[in-house]
C-alpha positions in Angstrom: -16.9 -11.6 -4.9 -16.4 -15.3 -4.7 -13.4 -16.6 -2.7 -11.8 -18.1 -5.9 -12.1 -14.7 -7.6 -10.4 -13.1 -4.7 -7.6 -15.7 -4.7 -7.0 -15.5 -8.5 -7.0 -11.7 -8.8 -3.7 -10.0 -9.7 -3.5 -7.0 -7.3 -2.1 -3.9 -8.9 -0.3 -2.1 -6.1 1.6 1.1 -5.4 4.1 0.6 -2.7 5.7 3.7 -1.1 9.4 3.8 -1.8 12.1 6.5 -1.5 14.5 7.3 1.2 14.4 4.1 3.2 17.2 3.9 5.8 15.9 0.6 7.3 15.1 -1.2 4.0 11.4 -1.5 4.8 10.5 -1.5 1.1 12.8 -4.5 0.6 11.5 -6.3 3.6 7.9 -5.7 2.6 8.3 -6.9 -0.9 10.1 -10.0 0.4 6.9 -10.7 2.5 4.8 -10.5 -0.7 7.2 -12.7 -2.7 7.1 -15.3 0.2 3.4 -15.9 -0.4 3.6 -17.7 -3.8 -0.2 -18.0 -3.9 -0.7 -14.2 -3.8 -0.6 -12.6 -7.3 0.5 -9.0 -7.5 2.3 -6.5 -9.6 3.6 -3.0 -8.7 2.9 0.2 -10.6 5.4 3.0 -10.4 5.1 6.5 -11.6 7.9 9.1 -11.9 5.5 11.7 -10.5 2.4 10.5 -8.6 1.0 14.0 -8.4 0.6 14.2 -12.2 0.1 10.5 -13.0 -3.5 11.0 -14.0 -6.8 9.1 -14.1 -5.6 6.5 -16.6 -2.8 5.4 -14.3 -4.8 5.4 -11.1 -7.9 3.6 -12.5 -5.7 0.4 -12.7 -4.6 0.5 -9.1 -6.2 -1.8 -6.6 -4.4 -0.7 -3.4 -1.9 1.9 -2.2 0.5 0.4 0.3 2.0 3.0 2.6 5.0 1.9 4.7 4.7 4.2 7.7 8.3 3.7 8.7 9.5 5.8 5.7 6.9 8.6 6.1 9.2 11.2 7.7 11.7 11.1 4.9 9.2 11.0 2.1 6.3 13.3 3.1 5.8 14.7 -0.4 5.3 11.2 -1.9 2.9 10.3 0.9 0.9 13.5 0.4 0.6 12.9 -3.3 -0.6 9.3 -2.7 -3.1 10.4 0.0 -4.6 12.8 -2.5 -4.7 10.2 -5.2 -6.4 7.7 -2.8 -9.1 10.3 -2.1 -9.5 11.5 -5.7 -9.6 8.0 -7.3 -11.2 6.1 -4.4 -8.2 3.7 -3.8 -8.0 2.0 -0.4 -4.8 2.5 1.6 -3.2 -0.4 3.4 -1.0 1.2 6.1 2.0 -0.9 7.3 3.3 0.0 10.8 6.9 0.9 11.0 9.0 -2.2 11.4 9.1 -3.1 15.1 6.8 -0.3 16.2 3.1 0.1 16.8 2.6 3.9 16.4 1.8 5.3 13.0 1.5 9.0 11.9 -2.0 10.2 12.7 -2.4 11.8 9.2 -1.9 8.3 7.7 -4.0 6.5 10.2 -7.0 8.8 9.5 -7.0 7.8 5.8 -6.0 4.2 6.0 -8.7 1.6 5.1 -6.7 -0.9 7.3 -3.5 -1.0 9.3 -1.3 -4.0 9.4 2.0 -5.2 10.9 4.7 -7.3 9.3 3.2 -10.9 9.3 3.1 -12.0 5.7 -0.3 -13.7 6.1 -1.8 -10.6 7.7 -0.4 -8.4 5.0 -2.0 -10.5 2.3 -5.3 -10.6 4.1 -5.2 -6.8 4.6 -4.6 -6.2 0.9 -7.4 -8.6 -0.1 -9.9 -7.4 2.5 -9.2 -3.6 2.5 -12.5 -1.9 2.6 -13.2 0.8 0.0 -12.1 4.3 1.1 -14.5 6.8 2.6 
């Protein structure tokens, strides 16, 4: 893909949300909004386990916020399965202020990133296809 195509693409993302005691979802989306040259939209389903092929075919990346994993394991499990079933790369974001991520998530992630806005955007754009 040409650099311009990569820069003009509108990325369709699923961003994990749910019980979020430290507002990592809000902080993460603020990082995305701060990069005005990065085009994205978020797709949300009431039930990811039953969303189906039509929904997932439109998704470019699944963003997993590792900091909310422990309180939202069912959501993460559904998205891990969808990633595998529909070949969607996972961008795993470390818990805010920490380096460690749950091993089950690390094993499936196409890439792991911290909280720098530029690094997040690069990780989304450059995430290799899943295995």
